[in-house]
Structure formats: C-alpha cells, structure tokens
N, C-alpha and C positions, 0 to 999 in steps of 0.2 A: 495297461492299455497304452499302445503306442499309436497315437492318433494320425501321424503323418504317413504311416505305411499301411493303413487300413483303407479298404474301399469305402467310399463315402456313405452309401446306403447302410453298410454294415455298422459303421461308426454311429450314424444317426439312430439306428435301431438299438444299439447298446446304450446310448445316452437317453433313449426313450423320448425323443423330441421330434418335432415336425419342422422341416427346413423352411416352410413358408409361414406357418402360424406360430411357431415357437412354443414355449411352455405356457401352461395356465398359471394363474396366481397361486392356486392350491399346490401345484407341483413345485413351483419356485419356493414357496414357504417351507415345504417339506425338505427340500434340498439345502436351504440355508440353515435349517436346524441340523442337518447331517454334516455339511461341509464348513459351516461358519461363514462369516462375512468375508467378502473379497478384499481383504486388507493384509498388508505385510505387518508382521508383529513388530511393534515399536519397542525401543529400549525400555527396560523396566523403569517405571517412574520412581522418583525418590520418595521415600516415606517422610512423614513429618519429622521423625526423629533425625533422619539424615539431613533434612533441610535445617533443622535446629542446630545440629553439630557444625554445619558449614558456616553458620553465622560467626563462629569463634575463630575463623581463619585469619581475620583482619589483624595486622600487626599491632595496631593501637589497642584493639580489644585485648590481645594477649598481654600487652604492657599493663593495661588496667587490672587484669586478673592477677598478674604477677605482683602488682602493687597491693592488691587486696590480700594476697597470700602473705606478703611481708608484714603488712599492717596487722593481720590476724596473728601471725607468729609472735610479733612484739607484744601484742596485747596479752597473749597467753603467758609469755615469759614474765611480763611485768605484773600479771594477775589483776589488771584493772578492767573490770567488767564494762566500764563506760567506753573504753577504747574499742570495744567490739562493734559499736554502731557504724563506724566508718567503713570497715571492710564489708560488713553486711549490706550497707547501703550501696556500695560500689557493685557488689555481686547482684543485688536486686535490680539495679538499673541495667546492668549488662544483660541479665536474663530477660528482663522485660523487653529490651531492644531486640534480643534474639528471637523472642516469641513474635514480636511485630514483624520482623524480617521474614520469619517462617510463614506467617499468615499471608504476607504480601506476595511472597514467591508462589504460594499455592494459588492465590487469586490470579496472578499473571499467567500461570500455567493453564488455568481454566479458561482465561480470556483467549489464549493462543489456541486452545482446543476448539473454542467456539469459532474462531476465525478459520481454522482448518476446515470445519464442517461447512462454513459458508462458501469456501472456495474449492470444495471437493469436486473431483472430476465426474462428469456424467457420461452416459452411454446411450446410444439409440438402440433400443431392444424391441424385439417382437414378443409381445405378451398377449395371450388370448386372441391371437390373429390380428392385433393392431400394433402399429409402431408407437412406442412410448419413450420418453426421455427419463431415464432413471439414474439415481446415484450409482456410480460404478461399484460401490461396496455391496450393492444388493444383487449383483450378478451371481449366477450359479452355473455349474456344468450343465450343458444342454440348452442354455439360452442362445437365441439367434440374434446376432448383433450386426448392425450396419456400420460401415466405415467409409470415410471419405477424407480427402486431403485436409490436413490440419488437426485431425483427431489423434489423441493418445489412444493406444490400444489398451483397453481396460482389463483384459485377461488373456491368457493363452488360448488360441482358437484355431480351428481348422477351417480353411476357406471353403465355402460352398460355391460361390461365384466371385469372379474378379474381373476388373476391367482396367488395364494399364496400371495395376496396383504396384506401388513401391513403398517400402517401409524402411525407416532409418533405425538400424539395430546396433549402433556403435556401443551402447551401454552393455550389450550382451556379447557381441562378437568382436568388438574393436575395429570393425570395418567402418571407415568414414563415408564410403559411398553407399547410397541407399540401395537396399536389396530388392530386386524385382521379384514379384510374387505371381503365382499362377495356380488357380484352383484346380485346373485339370491335370496336374502332374501328380503321380504317385511316387513317393520318395522311399528309398530303401531304409530298413529299420536301423542300420548302423550309420546313417548319414549324420554328418556333423551339424551342429545347430545352424550354422550359416548356410548350409545347403538345403535346409528344409523349406523349399519355396512355396509349399502349400499351407504353411503355418504363419500366423502372426503372433507376436509375443508381448505380454504385459509390460508396460513401461516404455515401450518403443512408440514411435509416432509414424503416422501415414503421411508421406510427403507428396504422393501423386495418386490419382485414380480413385476408384471406388471398389467396394467389395462387401460381400455378405459372408459371415462366418459363424460356426457353432463353437461355443465356449467348451473347452476340454479340461481346463484347470484354473482354479482361482486361488487367491491368497498365497499362503506359503507353499502351495503345491505347484505354483508357476515356476518357470525357469528363473525369473527375477527373485522369487521367494527363496530359491535354493542358494542364491548368492546375496541374500538380504544383508548379510554382515558387511558387504562392501558398500552398502548404501547408508549404513548407520553412521553416527557421528554428528553431534549437535553443531549447528552453525554458530559462528561468533556473533552473539546478539548485540555486542557493544557497538554503538555508533561512533563516528569520528569525534563527536563532541564529548562523549563519555570517556573515550581514550585520552583526550586532551585534559579533561578534568582529573582523571586518575593520575596523569603525569604531574599535574599541578599539585595534587595531594602529596606526591613524593617530594617535590621541591619544598612545600610547606613543612613537611616532616623533617627535612634536613635542617631548615631554619629553626624549627621548634626545638629540636634536639640541641642545637647550638645554644639557643636561649636558655634551655634547661640546664645545660652544663654551666653556663655563666652564673645562673641563679643558685645552683647547687654549691658552687665554689664560694660565692659571696656569702651565702647563708651559713655554711660551715665556718668560714673565717670569722663571722660575727657571733658565733656561738649558738646559733639556732639549732634546736634538737634535730638530729639526723633524720628521724622518722618524719617530722613535720616538713622539713625542707625537701625530703625525698618525695613525699606525697604532693607537695606544692609543685615540684618540678614535673612530676608525672602528669598531674592535672593540667598543667600549662601545655604540655605536649599534646594531650588529648584535645584541649580547647582550641589549639591551633589548627587541628585537622578537622575539616568538615566531613566527618566520617559518614554522616547521613546523606551527603550530596549525591554520590552515585546512585544510591537507592531511590532518592527523591526524583532524580532525573529520569530514572527508569519508570517510576510511577507516573510522572507527567507525560512521558512518551506513551505509556500504555493507555492512560486516560484519553489522550489525543487520538490514538488509534481507534479506541472504542467510539469516540465521537464521530470519527470519519465513517465507521461502519454504519452508524445511524443515518449518515448523509450519503450512503450508497457508494462509498469508496473503501475497498479492502486493501490495506497496506500489507505487502508480503515481506518487505524488508525494512526494518526500523530506520536505517540511514536515510531512506527515502523521505521520511518525515522532515528531517532537517533540510534536505535538498529542496523539497517542495517550497519552503519559505524563500528560496533564492531564485525560483523559476522566473526567467525573463522572456522566454519565447515558448509559446504553446503551438506546436504543429498538430493540427487536428484534422482527422478525416471528416468529410462532409456527411456522408450518409449515416443516419442514425445517431450521430453525435451532435452535429449542429442542426440536424433535421429530425423529424419525428419518427423516422424509421417505419413509416406507414406508407410504403410505396403503393400508390393507387394508379391503376391504368385509367387514363382519361381520354386518350385519343388513339385512333388506329388509321393507318393509310394502307389500302390494298392496291397492289399494282394494277394500273389501267384505269383507276378511278380519278376523278377530277380533284378531289380534296380529301380531307380527313373526316372521320366519323367519330362522334363522341361515344364513349363506352358507357353502356348502361345494362339493364336487365334484359333487353330485347333487341339485340343488334342484327344487322343484315346477315344473310347466309354467308357472304364472302368474308365478313369480319369474323363470324363464328368459325369458319374454316381456318382463318389465320390464328385465332386463339387456340384452336385444337392443336395445330402444329406446334405453337409455342409451348403448350402444356406438355405435350409428348416429349419435347426436348428440354425438360426441366427436371431437376432432382428434388426440389423443395416440395413441401406439402402444407396443407392447411387443415386445421381442426376447428369446427364450429361448435362452441360450447353451448350448454343448455341456456345460458343467459344471453345468447346471441353474439357474444364476443368471438372474434376470429383469432385463433392462435396460429401464427406464422412460424413454420419450422423450416429453417434453411435460408437461402439467399432471398432478401426482400424483393429483388428484381423478379425472380422466378415466381415467388408466391403471389405477387401482384397479378401476373399473367394467369396463374392457376385460379385465383379468386375471381377474376373477370370471366374466365371460362365457366366456373361454377355458377356464377350469377346468370350465365346464359344457358344453364341446364346441363353442363358437361362436367361430370365429376372426374377427377384425375384417375382414381383407381379404376373406374369403368373404362376410361379411354385406354389405360395401360393394358387392361384385360383384352379389349377389342383389337388394339393395335400393338401387338407384343414388341417390346424392345429387344433387339437381337445383338446389339453392339453399341458402343459409345466411345467417344473421345472426350474426356472431361474438360471443363473450362480451365485454362491457365492464363496467367497474367501476361504472358508473351504473345500468345495467339489472339487472346481476347475473344475466343469463340468456344462454343460447345456444340458437339455433333452427336446425334443418335441415329441408329439404323432401326427402322420399325417396319413390320410387315403390315402393309396397307393395301387392301383390296387385291390381295394375292401377289403384290409386287414388293420388292425391297426398296423402301424409300429412305433416302438420307435427308435428315432435317438438320439444318445448321442455323443457330441463332447467335447473335453477338454484336459487337461494336460495328456501327455502320461503316466507319472508315476502313475497317479490316475486311468486312464482308463484301462491300460493293465491288472491289477489285477482283473478286473471285466469281462474280456473276457473268454469265455469257448470254443470258436471256432475261428479258424484262426491261422496263424503262428506268434505268438507273439514274439518268440525268434528272428526271422528274422526282425520283426518290430523294436525290441529294437536295433538291429544292425544298421538298416537304420536310426533310430532316432539319434543314436550317430554320425553317419557320417554327417547327416545334421546339428546337433548341433555344430559339430566342424567347420562347415562353417559359424558359427554365425547365423544360421537360427532359427527362432522360429517354433517349430513343434507342430501341433495340431493333435490329433488322433480322428478318427471317427469310431463309431461302431453302430450296429443296432440289433434289435430283433423284432419279431412279437408277438402280444398278441391277445388273443381271444376277450377280452372285456376291456373297459377302467375302471380302478378301481374308486370307489367312491371318495377315498382320494388318491391323488397322493403323493407318497413318494419315496425317493431315494433308499431305500433298495429293494423295489419291482421292480422299473423301471430300475435302473442302475446296475443290476447284470444279469449274464447269457447272456452276449452279444456276438455277432459275430463281430470280428474285420474286418473293411472294408479297412482301409488305413490311410495314413498320408499325411498331407499337410505342406510344409515348406515355410515360408515367411521371408522376411528380411526388416528391417527398417534401412536404412543406417544412419551412424552418420551425424549430421549436420556439414557442413564445419566449421562454426564459433565456434562449441563446443570445438574443439581441442584447438583453440587459447584461448578460455575462460578458459579452464582448466589450461593452461599454465599461464595465468594472475593470476588465483587463487593461484597457487603455489608461484609465485613471491610475492604475497600480503600476504603470510603467512596463507592462507585459505586452509583448507583441503577438497578436493572434495571427496565425498563418493557416490557410486552408490547403490541404493536400488531398487530392481525390483522383479516382479513376474516371470520373465523368468527363464529358465534353467540356472544353474550355468556356464555351458560351454559357452552358448551363451553370457551371461552377461560378463564373463571374457574376451571373444574375443573382444567385443565392448569396454570394459574398458581399455584393453591394447592399442587398437588403439588410444583411446582418451588421454591416459597418466594418467588415474585415477589409474589403477592397475600397480604398478611399482615393480621392483625387491625387493623382501623381503616382499611385501604386501600379504595379504591373501584374499581369496574369500570363504565365507561360505554360507551355506543354512540356511533357517529358522529352519529346523529340527535340524541342528547342533547347532544353537544358543539356541534352546530350551533345549538342553542337557547340556549347560554350566551353572554353578552356577554363582551367582552374582560376587563373588570374581574373578573367572576365567575370566569372561567376562570383568570385569574392567581392568584386566591385559592385555587382548588381544585387546580391542576396538581400541587402537591407531594404531594397525597393520593391521586392517581389512579395506579394501577399497571397497569391493563388497559384498553385501548381496543379495542372490538370493532366489526365492521361499519364500518370507517373508509373514507373516500374519500381520494384523493391530496391534496386540499386540506386535509383534517383533519391529515394527517401533517406538512405544512409548518407548520400552526398549532401543533401540539404541539412541534415543534422550536424554533420562535421563542419560544414561551412559556417553555420551559426556558432558552433563551439569554438572555431578558430577566431571568432570575433570576441571571445571571452564571455559568451552568453551561456546561461543554464537552460537547456532545452528539454521540454516535455514533448513526447511523441505518442500519438495514439495509433493503435493498430488492432486488427482483428484476425487477419489471415496468417497462415503458416509462413508465407513469404514476408510478413511484417516482422517476424521474430528478430532478424539481424538488426533492423532499425530500432526496435524496442530496446535491444541490449545496448546499442550504440548511444542512445539518448541518455541524458542524465536522469530522467524519470520516464520510464516506459509505462504507458497506460493501456492495458488491454480491455477490450469490450467484454463485459460479463454475459451479455445476451447473445450477440452474434459472434463473439470471439471464439476462435478455436482453442483447444487445450494447449497447443504449442505456443500460441501467442500469450496465453495467460501464464504459462511457465516461464517465459522470457521476460515478463513485465515486472515492474516494481509495485504496480498498483493495478487493481481491477475495478472497473466502474460497473456496478451491478445494474445500472440503468442506462448505460451507453450514452450518457448525457454530457455535453460540453460544459454545462453549468456546474456539474459535479466536480470537474477538474478545477474550476475556478474556486469553488467552495473548499476543495482540498488544499489549494494553495493558501487560501485564507486561514484554514486551520493550521497548516504548516507554519505560517508566519506567527500565528497566535501561540502555538506550542513553543516555538523558538523564543518568542518574547517572554513567555512564562518561565522557561528554563533560565533565561538571562536574569529575570527578577529573582528567582530562587538563588542563583549563584551569587548575585550582588548582595542579597540579604544575608546569606550564611557566611560568606567571606567577610563582609563588612563587620558583622557581629563577632566573628571569631578573631578578627584583627583587633577589635576593641578589647576582647578578653585578654589577649596576649599582651597588648600594650599596658593594660591596667596592672596586671601582675608584675610584668617585667620592670616597668618604670617605678612602681612602688618599692619593689625589692632593691633596685639600684639606688633610688633617691633616699628612702627612709629605712631600709632594711626591715621592712614589715610587709607581711602578705595581706593585701586588701581583701582577698577572698580565699577561704579555706578550700581544700581540694574537693570536699563533698559539695560545697556551695557551687563551685565551678561546674562540677558534674551535673548538678541539678539544673543549672541554667542551660548547659550545652546539650545534654542528652534528653532533657525532659521538656523545658519550656521553649526551646528553639524549634524542635522537630515538627510539632503540629502546625504552627503558623506557616512554616516553609512548605509543607505538603498542601495546605489550603491555598497558599499563594500560587502554587503550580496549577491549581484548578480555576484560576481566574478566567472569566469569560473573555473571548476574543475582543480586543478593544475596538470601539467604533473608530472608523477612519484608518484602520490598519491597511486597507487596500487603496488608500490614497498615497501611500508611501512608495518610493522606488524599491525595486528588489535589492536585497542584500548581496553585495559582491561575493563571488564564490570563495575567494581566499580570505575573506574578512574574518578575523578572530572574534571571539566573544568579548574580548576586552578592548576592542577597537573603539574609535571615536571618543576617547577619553573616559570610557566606562571603568577601566582599571584604576585610573587616578581617582575617580569619584568614589570607588569602593574603599580605596586607601584613606581618603579624606573622611569618609563616613566612619571608618574604623577608628580614626584618630579622634573624631567627635565622641564616640562611645567611651574611648579610653579617658579622655579629659573629664567627661561628665562623671564617670565612676571614681576617678581620682579626687575630684572636687568633693563628691559625696563622702568619700572615705575620710578626707581631712576634716570636713565639717563634723562628721560623726565622732571622730577622735577628740576634736577640740571641745565639743559640747559635753560629751560623756566622760572624757578623760580615760577611756579604755579602748583597746583595739576592737573589741566585740561591737562597740557602738559604730565605729567606722565601717566594719565589715557588714553590719546590718544595713547601713545606708548604701554602701557600694552594691551589695547584693540586690536590694530592691531596685535601685536606679539602673543597674546593668541589665537585669532580667526584664523589667517592664518597659524600659526604653526600646528594647529589641522588639517587643510586641507592638509598640507604636510604629517602629520602623517597618514592620511587615505591612502596615496600612500605607505608609509612604511609598513603598516599593510597588504598589499595585499599578501605578501609572506615572508617566512623566507629566501628566496633566495634574492640575490642582485637585486635591481630594474633595474640595468644595464643588467641583464640576463632576467628578467621577461618582461622588456619593460615598459617605463614610461607611455605610453599612449595606452596600449592595452585593457584597460577596458573603453570602450566608455561611458558607463553610469556614471562611476566615473569621467571621464573627464568633462562631462556635469554638474554633481553635484558640482564638484570643481569650475568650471567656475561661476556657479550661486552663490555659497557661496562667492567667491572673489568679484563678482559684488555687492552682498548685503552688504559686509563690505565696499567696495568703496563707495556705495550709502550713507552710514552713515558718512564716513570719509571726502569725498570730495564734498559734496553737502550742501545746506543750512540746511539739517537735522542734520548736525554736532552739531550745537548750541543746538538743542533740546536734543541731546544725551550727552551734556556736553563735547564735543570734540572741539579741536582748530586746526588751521592750523600750521604746523611745518616747519622749514627749510628743504630744499630738502635733505641735507646730513643726517638728522635724519630719513627720510623715508628709505634711503639706509642702515642706521644702523639697523633699524627695520627689513629690508629685510635680513640682515646678521643673526640676531637672529632667524628669521622665518625659515631659512634654516638649523639651527643647528641640529634639529631632524633628518634631512636627513643624515647629516654627522655622527652623533652618531649611528644611526641605521645601516648605511652601515658598519661602523667600527665594530660594535657588530657582524654583520653577517660575515664579513671577518675574524675576529679573533675567530669565533666559539662560541661566547657567546650566540648567537641565532642560534640554529641548525635547519636545514631543517627536517621536519617531527615531530617537537615537538609542 
C-alpha cells in the first residue's frame, strides 16, 4: 500500500475506516492484536546475568579478585586450610556487592520505565464517533487523528483535511525548514519522502495550522521505524556531580596506590610475610576508594526523582535534579500555573449596548449571538462527565467561551453542523488572532477573535472607542478580554491570508473571563522569597490583567515594574541589563522576548527556571537552566524540550521541586562527607600504624568487612533523609560552587583524622592490655566500625541531633542496627577466630564504647560552637 499516491476514498475503503467517525473500540482492539502497539523497538534490555557481570568491571573490584586469587594460590601451595577463609570471604563480599548492584540497576530500570509511561505522548483520536485523548501507543492503522500546532505526529498518516499545515521533518529529511502540507494533493508513487506533501510522519512535529489524517502505518512499519537504529543509543545518565565524584575517585586511587607502595616496601623491609603485607596493601587501596559512592549517589538521585513524581513533577534529565537546587529565578507563565486554569466567562459587552452583561445560564439574545460567533471560531472542546465535572480539551480561553455557549443551550458540535466551517487561519503568537470562514444563513461569514489591541485597528464598523473603554474597565478587574468581529465575503479566496480576511471588519463585542489565582500559589511565592528565589511572571495577557494577578500573589511588589513585550523590544541590551532585576511582570510577550529574558538573568549569574506550554516556547525552555513544560496544557514539542514536566501545571509544584532538588543535593553531600570521612580514617589508621609501629592495626578482611559491609547500608539510608526543615530559608547555591566549598572538604579531612586517631588509640590500648596484636586489632576493628555508624547519625544534619531527633530516620535506624549486628556477629561469635579477633575483658568493651561515642561529642560541640553552621 502506497498511501500518498492513492485516491483518498480508495485508501479509506482499504483501511476499512470512516473519515468522520473513525474506528470502533472493537476494530481498534483487533488491529492492535494484528499490528502490535505503536512503539519503536527498544534496544534489548540487559539480562540479570549481564548486569551481574558488569559489576566486575570496576578496577578496584578486579584488584580485590586478583588478591583473592593470589591468597587462594598461596593457601593451596602451603596446604593450610585455615588460610582459605580470607580469599573465600573476599570473594563472598565481592559477589554480594555484585548481586546488590545488579538488583539496584534492575530497580532503576523499572523506575525509568515507569517515568516513560507517565510522560508518554498522547494523540487526539476519533473513536466510536467521538474525539478521545489516547496514548499514542494505542494507535492502529485506520485511526483518524486530529493535529494542531505543537503536536508530535504519533504515526505515519495520510491527510484528509488540512489548514495552513506545516510539519518539521528534519529528523527524516534533514530539511531544517518546516514542510508545507496539503491534503488535496495527490503525489506520485516515486516521490521522495520530502515531497510527499499529503503525508505526515511519526516523530515529526506540527509547527503551524491544523489537520485531520488517517493512520497508515504504526510502530516499526513507520518511516521512523525503518531508521530506528539511528535513534538508538543510551543517553549519558551521569550527572555533573557524578562525573566529579568519579574523577575524585581516580585521584584517591592514585594516592592510595602510592600509600600502598610505601607500606609494601616498609613491610618487606621489616620482614613481614609477603602475603600479609600484600593483602594489607590491597585492602588499604580498596578502603581508600569509596567504590559504593557512585552507586549510592545514583540511588539517592533515583529516590529523589520518584519523590518528585509523587509531587507531580516528572524529571526527564537527571542533571536537572542538581540544577534545581540552585534555581534563583523562576520565570512562570500566569495562566494555569499561577492560576487555576479554570477560565470562566463572567462578562460580555455587545457593540451598541451601554455596558456589560454578566454571563449566566440565560443571557440576552445579543449576548447569545456573540457567544455563538466565539464558539464557531474556536478549536477547543468540552466534555461533561457523568459526575457533572467538565473536561476542557484545548485552549482554556476557547473552552470558557464554548462552556458559556453550552450553558446557554448551544452545543459546539450542533453549531458546527449548522454553520459549517469552510476555512480557517489558526491563531499564532505574532498576529494574536484566529479566523474562521463559516457558512451562515447562505452567506460566507468571516469570524475573527483575538487580542483587543490587534483586532480594534482592523475594524471599520462598530463603536471601537466605546469598546476600548469597556476593555479597560474589564481589564482593571483582572479579566482577560477577547474581542470578536465579523465580515461577509462573496467567495472564499483560493489562498487564505491575514491581510485579506482580517481587515475591514465589523466589531461585534467583547467577552471577559477570569482565571482565579491558585490558593497555593500565593504561599509558594512567599516561600520563593524566603528562599532567595525571584519569582517573575511572563504572560501573553494584557499588562493590566497581569499586574492585578501579580500584585495579589505577591510577585509585583512596591518598586517593581511591569512591562509589555513591545516596551521590551524598544530597550537596548544595556538598558535591559540595568532594568531586568526590577521587572517582575512581562505582558504580551513573544517567544523571542522569553529567550531574551532568560539570557538577561543568566548574564547576571542567575540559575533560571522557565515554564512554557506552546511549540513556540520550546527555544526558551531549552535556553533556560531548567525548562518546565506543562503536563496538562503543554504541547508535545514543549515537553520534549523541557527538563521537567509538571503534571498538574502548578507553580507550587515548581517550588516543591526546587525544595526536593535542594534536599537531594544536601543528602548527596551528607553521603559524600560520610563515606570520604570514614575512608580517610581507615587509610590513616593503617598507614600511620605501619609507619610508626610496623604493625597492621586491621587485617585485610577486617577492613573489607568495615568498608564493604558496615559502611554501605548507613550511607544509603543517609541518602534517604527527609528534606530538612528550613531548607527553603537558605539562599540558592551558586552555580559554580563545588561540593567541597565552604570548608566542607576541610571538615571531611578533620573528621577522617578523628577516626584515624580513635582507631590508633584503641589499637595501642588493646596491645598494651592483652600483650598481643590480635587484642589491638579487635579494639581497632570495633572502634572504627561502630564510630562510623555513630557518624552516620551525626551527618544527618548540621543541627544538633537533640533537635533533629536521634531516631527520626527509620531507614537509618534499621541500617545502623544491621551494621551493629554484623560487627557483633564477627566479634562475639566463633567467626571471631577466622577474622583474627579475640575475646576481651568486659571493661575493654566499655572503653571501646567510650571511644565509639567520641564522634558524637565532637560533632555536637562543633555544632554548638558554630564551627559547623546550619545551611553550609
């Protein structure tokens, strides 16, 4: 079947579909069984075995395995069965970590699949004679789809009807200019893809106009499916922070290897057995590298992303999570984001009348006529559910007019049937007008609706001066005002254009609507102010309307300015740079204005979040540090360009996401501080003891048990810490601020020194009391392992634990309990002998407990005396 060269009736007959009613649910289900879902085949997912094998690619894990192999070989050579315990333990720990890594990767993949389903594209489809919004994956050949500017084309389709339709097809053809489409053209069978003007293709986007089309191919049968291999390739999921930490790991690795070399040489010179010193050196290298850190950071980010989903924010790119914590300016659209997105028509003014009329269920005949014209010149639609709730499909401005007409007994479908639409000029952000040609009472009537300031100048009949006065009155009441005008023409032009259709009009009236502020938006704006975040309103509304809403919400304050897009265009770059920090409201802006606003703030060193919903917002969403698309009213193109999608189109959700972003970054910082501090402590303990006393305070398997078993669980639990109270009272983190800024790196080093000193003291006490190295190693093992568990609680907050609450993080409580039990299992059971540990006098366990609690005392004093400040 070559759909573009077939006559349309013949094609529709072959597809067994109706151009107006579409398919039935039964037909659609039969075809989805036959053709499959409308999806491109994804790369084959890794098996659990592949994931497991990949866990062994880490250099340090390879070194450990090599050490186990050498240890095993020596044990076999010497024939000492007791020596097999060490290599077996190393192998068991490595395998256990590989299993955990495999399971975590599987969970992360499932989480990403869940996010994909949440943000899956949708399509407007005719099913059972009604227009429905379905997931694009449910489309089948024969489905009738509706397209408009901003939509992604969900499948390959032959156009049935089109109006000024243009499609961006660079992904398929390489052409950067949008292709003009025409349903009335029949294309030759040998025509190149770029010349098939009566077709639209999956994966491309509609940039202008409207159209109706019949689906001819889905899934891998589409043109995009044929070149699906070009679209494959996993994105780099590493965030900037993860890359920095990976680089840090390399530096630590170099330092660790140098320390190992020194210890190895010193040990050999002092006659220590080569195997013992070799295993100590290898263990030291492993203990210096926080190999769990990248995985734990990924877990923390994944948990944060899942939290955000529950709060109506879908993060499409992981780096956005980090950037969110630094957001210092939020440029937000007004309609639907700061307001309820429930546009309600409340007033109407009819030309020739003295004043306005309130909209209700029984308006005057003149107002009903005005509502009829407005409805005929609208593309939106409404559906009244069984529970009485109204579902608005399309632009809220249009659906408010349609709903008002419906309340006055005029259904849109009935009006469209009675007064057939014969042509249209879709709305665009430059003209700010929409025009339709309808057959009314045997005449061709042009209906134009749109922005008052654009339409008044095009009217040659009607009392425009009075209309301007009424427009100002309504705008001062924070109403959005739409003007409606008409004219009759003798014949429909072959080519529809604005200059011919949208001039010489007769003014008919005004309709005023209001979208009340969201109750939660005012509180969210207040939170922004406290957090050092500047809220800015950017809207297409009249400046008076925008200012009224902005004042009510607290965005426009004393001394702030409100400017229009026209005024912004008149400002030079230097003048705008001087004024940008004083402008809180931008009204009647163009897409170019939005990009300019974003860049002006960025030039001031600010991290800018920008909201948008239209296809024309995509460039600004990409230019912003954090692009936020609207999940309800947003076009597919806008969602594709954004870093984050708000499933409830709510400004408060952005603020919640910023709060989560700050919390996630804070938790990652806590995990980094905890793991690096404890690892530094382990390195210093072994290195200093070997240099000072030529004795190892910790055997290799003891170090491995601490580093790979008892550290990991508290670190993960620490990353799940709830967002701290008061985190939104802090100023945003500077964009270029590293994780070790504000003395954090020095604190980590000092904390590592503390662990090293405590372990060395414990080691010396143990040796002096028991007279043998095993006694010292037992003390050092307990103190180093359990003081790190205590440190996990210290790292929860820069506030005192007495204020935060010792046991308010249930996951950390469980992790700490398990870690303590794992240490106890080695110290107080027969396993102690295998680990080189001995039973000590009771008072020594109490002495060890005293040393274990020292980090709590030190950290609490540091917090009390301001050495560790909240918010750093």
